[in-house]
N, C-alpha and C positions, 0 to 999 in steps of 0.2 A: 504494500500500500504506500503510495506516495504521500509524503507529509504535506499538509496544507500550509501554504505560505501565509495566507491571510489569518489563519488561526494563530500561527506563531506570532504574527504582527500584533494581533489583539492581546495575546498574553504578554508580550513585551511592553506594549503601550500601557497595560494595566499593572505592570510590575509583578507579574505572577511567574514564578519559576516552576517548571514542571520537568519531570523525567520523560524520556522518549516514549515509554509505554503509556504514560498518562496522556500525552499529546495524541497518540494513536487512538486511545479510547475516546478522547474528546472529539476527534474527527469522526469516529464511527457514530457517536451519539448525535452529533449535529446532522449527519447524513440520515440517521434514523428519524429524527424529529422533523426535518425539513423535506425529506424525500429528494434531496439534491446533493451533488458533490459538495464536500465540506467548504471549499473556497467560495462557492456560490451560496450555499446554505447559511454560512455565518453572516452574510450580508442581510439576511432576512430576520436575524435575531436582534433583540434589544441588548444593551449591555447587561441588564439585569438577567435576562434569559441566559446569556452566555455565562455569566458568573454562576448561575444556578447549575448549569451543566458541569462546569469546572468543579464546583464544590461537591456535587453528587458523585463524580468520578473519584475524587479524593477520599470521600467518606467510604465509598465501596472498597477502594484499595486498602484503606486502613483496616476496615472490618475483615477483609479477606486475610490480610497479614496477621491480624490478631488471632483469627480462627486457626491459622496454620501453626502459630506458636503453641496454642492450647493442645492441638492434636499430637 
């Protein structure tokens, strides 16, 4: 999967640092929610919607990491 240039620009503009895997998940979620390629889809989102996606991905990754530690 090619990394979205515009998603990376949004993250940089908002001062949000992410790991490569998080950016891939953010791209996929934008595509799922908008039905478009992430570079096009991100333009359809408000800043609040974008931040909601980023935070949901981060929460999910933290929860998965915590579950792996418990197992």
